[in-house]
N, C-alpha and C positions, 0 to 999 in steps of 0.2 A: 249856434250849430249843433251839428249831430254827428255821431261817430259811424263811419262808412265800414259795414262789415266786409271783411275779406271773404271770396269764394273759399268754401270748405277745403277743397284741395291745397289752397295756399296756407290755410290754417293747420293742415295737416303736415306741411312741410317743416324741418328740422330748423330752428332760428339758431343764429350765431350764438356760440357760446359766450357769455359774457364773463368779462374779469371780476371775480368778487368784490374787488376793489372799487368798482361803480358805484357811482353816488346813487344811480337810478335802479337801486337792487333792494330786495326784502330785506339784506342785512345792514342796508345804510338808514332804515327808517327809524328805528331808536334812537341810533346816535343823533340823526337829524332832529328828533324830538327834543331830545334832551339839550341840545343846543337852543332849540326854540324856546323853552322855559329856562335858558339862563344858566344852565347846569350841564355844560358839554361834557360828555362823555367819551373819549377816544377811545378806539380798540385797535385790535392788531393790523385790521384790514381797512378800519375808517379813521385814521388818525386826525382827520380835520372835520369833526361833527358839524363846523359851521358851513363849511363847503357841501356837505351833504343836505343841510337845511335849506342853503339856496337853489343846489339842483332840485329839488324835491319841492320847492315851493311853499315851504311851510313859513307862517308869518311867526313873529314873536308873541308870546303870550305868557300870562302866569298859569294857566290851567289848560290842559290838553287831553282829551279823550281819544284814545286809539282802538278802533272795532277791527277785529280780524273775524272775516264770515270765511268760514271753511269752506273751500270747492266753489268759491266764487271767481272762476278767473275771468279775466278781461272780456274776452269774446265770447265766454257763455252769457256773461251779464249782458252784452251789447245786442245778442240775438234775442233775447228774452225781456229785453229793457222795458217792453210794454207792461210787464207785470210788478214794476217797480218805480212807480212815480218819482219817489224822492231821489233813488240811486240815479235814475234817468236822467233827473235835473241836474245833478252833480256832473255824470258824465259828459254833458252837452255843453259844459262851461269848456274854454279853451285851456285853462290848466290842467284839466283834468281828463283830457280828450286822448292822451298817448298812455299806454301801460309802462310798467314797470317789470324788472324780470324777477323771477324767483330762482329757487335753488335745483340744483341736479344731485340725485333725482327730485324731482317735483313732486314731493310726498310729504304729508303731515310732519311726522317725528324730526325729519332732517331740515324742513324749512323752519320749524318751531325752534330747532337748536340755533340755526342761523340767524333767525330773527331775535331770540331773546338774548342772544351774548353780542349780535354786531360782528360774528365772525363767519366760519365757513365750515363745511362738515369736514374736512381736512383737520381741523383744528378742535372741535366738538365730539369727533369720534363716532358721530351718527350719521352712517353712510348708506344705510339701506334700511326701508321698511322691517325686514328681518335682515340679520347678518351673522357671520360667526361671532360666538363667544370664546375669545381665545383663554379663559380660564377653564372651560367645559369642553371645548372642541366641538359642540354643537350648535344649533341656531338659536339666536334669541329675537324676540320681537319688541320693536321700541315704540309702541304705544302702551301697552301694559308692563313691558320689560319681562315678560313671560320668557324664561332661559336666558335673560341677559344678566349683563354686571350691575351691579348697584348705580343707579341714576347718578349720582354724585361721583362715584368712581369712573364711571364712563365718560361723562361730560365735566370736565374739569376747568372751563372757563368760566369766569365770573358773568352773570348776567348784568345786563344794564339796569335791570330793576335793582337788584340788590347793591350795586354799586352807588344807586342814587338815594337808597334808602340810608346807606351807610354815611352818607355827607348830609341826611337830615332832610331829603325831599319826599313829600307823601307821594306813594306808589299803592294804589288799590286795583286790585284785580276782580272783576265781577263775573261770575259763571255760574254753572251748576254745581250744587253742592260737593259731586262725586268727583269735580276736576281740583277741589282744593288743595288736597296732598298726593295727588296721584303721581306716579312714577315720571311721566311726560312733564308734568308742572316742576316736579324736583329736579329735571335735568335740564330743561329750558328754561322756565319762566320763575325761578326761585326769588323770594325778596319780597313781594308786596303783601300788603295786608289782604285778605280774600274775603270777600264779601259774596256768600253763595245762597241762591234758591232755587227751588223748582218752578215757581212761578214768574212768567215773563214781566208782569207788570211791578212785581218786587224787585226784579234784578235792574230794570230801569229806574227805578226810584232810588235804589242803592246807589247806581253808577251818578245819578244827578246829585244825590247828597255828597258823595264823594267829590265830585268836578266842582262844587261850589268853592272848594278851597284849593289854593295854590298846588300844583303838581301834576302827576301823570294818573289816568284812569285807564284799565285795560278792560275792554269788554269783548268777550267770545261767544260766537254764534256756530253751532254745528249742525243743524237741521238741512242747510241747502247740501251739506255733503253727504248727509245720510241717505237724502232721496236720491241724489245722482248714482251713488253706488248701486242701490236697491232696484231703481226705476229708469234711470238713464237721464243725461241733463237736458234731453228736449221733452222729458215725459210732463203730462199734468201735474204729477207729484211735485216734481222739481219746482214748477212755476208756481205750485200753491207755497212749497215752501220759501222760496223767493220772496212772493208777496208777504208771508208772515216776517221775513227778514227784514223787509223795507219798511213794514209797520212798526216794528219795535226801532230802528233806526229814526224813524220819522218823530216818535214819542220822545227818545232820547235828546234829539235835536231840538225840539220846541221847549223843552224843559232847562236848557243849558243857558247859564247866565252870559249877558253880553260881554263879547270878546273872547269867551272859551274857543280854541280850536278843536275841531272834531276831523279825524282821519279815519278814512275807511279802507282796509284793505284785504287781502286773501293770501292763502298759503300757495293755490295752484289751480289751474283750471281743469277741466274733465274730457275725455273722449269717450264717445259712445262705442261700444264694444261691436264687433262684427264678429259672430261666433263661427262664422264660414270660415274667418282667418286665423281662428284661434290656432296655436301650434301646442300638443302636448307632447313635451319631450319624454314621456315614460314610453310612447310608443316609437321612439327614433333612437336605436341602438348608437347610431354614430354622433348624435349629439349628448348621450349620457357616458361614453367612454371617457375614463379616468376622471371623471367628474365625483369627488366624494361627497360635497353639500350643493345644494341649490337654494339660492336665498332671493333677498330682493323682493320684486314683485312682478306682476304680470307686464308690465310696461318698461320694466327696468331689471333685468334679471342678472343676480351676481353667480358666478361658478367659483366654487373652491377646487383647486384640482388634487388629486392624489397626490401623497408622498413620490416623488421622482417621475412625475407625468411632463411631458413636453408641452407647456403651456403655450408656446406659438403655434404647435400643431393643432392644439384644442380650438384656438382661435381661427385657424383656417379651416377646420373642419365646419364650424359655425358658420364662418362667412360664406362657404360653398354650400351648405345645406340651408342656410335661410336667404341667401342672395339679397333682392331688395327689401326682404321683409324686416331687416334689422342693421343697425349700427353695431359692428362688433368690436370692441377695445380690448388688448391687455390692460392690466392693471397699471404697467409702466406707460402705456400710451394713454390712458386715461386720466392720471395724474399730470402728465406731460400737455395733455391738451386742455388742463385747468377745469375738469369737470368736479373737483372736490376743492378747488381752491388751494391755500398753502397747506399741504399735508405733514403733518408731525411724525417722527418716524415710529412712535406708538400706535399710530392710526394705522400705516401702511397696510398691516397684515388684516386688518378688519374688511378693506375693501377686496373684492374678488379677484380671484386671478385673471378672470376674464369677465368684462362687464357687456351685457348686450341690451341695446337701446332699441326697444321696436318701433317702428316706422308706423305711416298711415294708422288706421286703427286694428292693428295686429295684438295679439295678446299671445304671452309665453306661460304655459301652466306644466305642471308636474302632478298629474292624479297619481302619483306614488305616495304622494305626503299631503296634498291639497284636498280639502273636501270639495263636495259639489256646490257648497254654496260659495266659497271663496271662487272657484271657477267659474261662477254663474253670475258675477257681478256685472250689471249692465253698463255702470260708468267707471271709467278707471283712469288713473293717471300715473306719472313718474318719468316719462320720456322727455324728449326734445323738442316738441312741437310747439308751434305757436300757441296752439289750443291750452296746452298745458303749463307752458312756462312763462306765459304773459298774464299780468294780475293788475288788478286797479290799485290805484293809489289816488283816492278821491278825498279831496280837502273840501272843508267848510267852515266857516267862522260864524258864531252867533251872534 
C-alpha cells in the first residue's frame, strides 16, 4: 500500500487537539518502548505503558533503537518519499501508514520535553520556543536556554531514560558531540551514556555497538530540520538532507542484530512561509497595546500583558485584527482546551496571557526584537495544522 497525500489546503487545516494521554502521541513513545523491552515506566499521563506499546504496535524485544529525525513531519515525508527509499518502504507498510500526534506548540524544545519525560508541556514547564522567565521578568529561549532558568530547575520531571538507568537498564544516546551536555539535553533527555561524533559513519557505528546489548539506543538527526528552516520543506536542499538521513537509517538498520526493534519518529512537521502573509506586529499599534512581552515563535505566539491590562480585551483586539489568520486563546482558554495537557500551578504564569496560533501559512513576527534572519526563515512550525502536528512513527524489526 502507499500513503495518499491529502490536498495542501486540507493539510493546512487545524487538526483536533489530542488529549496528551492518548497512546498515539509522541509523549507515549518512550513509555511504550520501556514496556517493549520489559521495563515498563509509567508516567503521570501514561500510567499503562503496556497499553501504549499495544496501541503503537511495538513488538517485545530486548534491544530497541529509537531514532528522532528533527523536522520530519509525516506529510512532509509522504510528499517527498521518492527521496527516501528506506523510509518510503516503511511508510508503505500498513502498521506505519497513519501518523501519530505531536505536542502543542509543535516545536523542538517543547516536544523534546514531553518525549523525554512521557508527560506534557504543562508539567515540564517548557511551553514555548521562547517564554517568560519568572525569575528575571525577561524572555528566555529553550534551545540554548539563553535567558532561561537552569534546565534542571525549569524541567523537574524525571526522564524515562534516567529512570531506566536507575533500575540498571542500558540507555545510550548517540549524536553530535555538542549535544552531549547541552541545556536541552539536560532538561529533556538526561540520563543516558552519550556517544558523540562529528562523523556520520562513526555515529552509526557507535549506535550499532550499543544496540548489540539489551536496552535502548537513542539516535538523533537534525539536518532535515535545518534545511527546512533555511530553504523550505519543498526545496532541493531539504530533499538532499532527507536523502542523507535515509542513508544513515539504512546503514543503521543493516547492521542491527536480528530481533532488534527500530522506531523512527519526529518532533514536528513544517510549513512553507508565504511572506506576503507575514504579520509584523511592530507596525500594528492595536496588536502591541498593553503587551509587555512577546514570546513563542512565528506560528504560535505568546503575549504577556502589562500589569493591570484587560486580557480579555487584548484577546478580542487580536481576534478582530487577525480574523481568519489565527486562532486566539486567553491563557485560561488554552489550558481548558488542553493545549498544554495537565498544567501545574507553577507552570501557569509561563504560558502567555494570550496565545495566538497562526492559520494557513501565516507567520507573526516582531521586527522590534527579531532579526531579519529569524523573520526570513522559509520553513516554520509550531501551530495546530496537520502538516505541523502529524508525525511518523515507523516500526522496523531487524
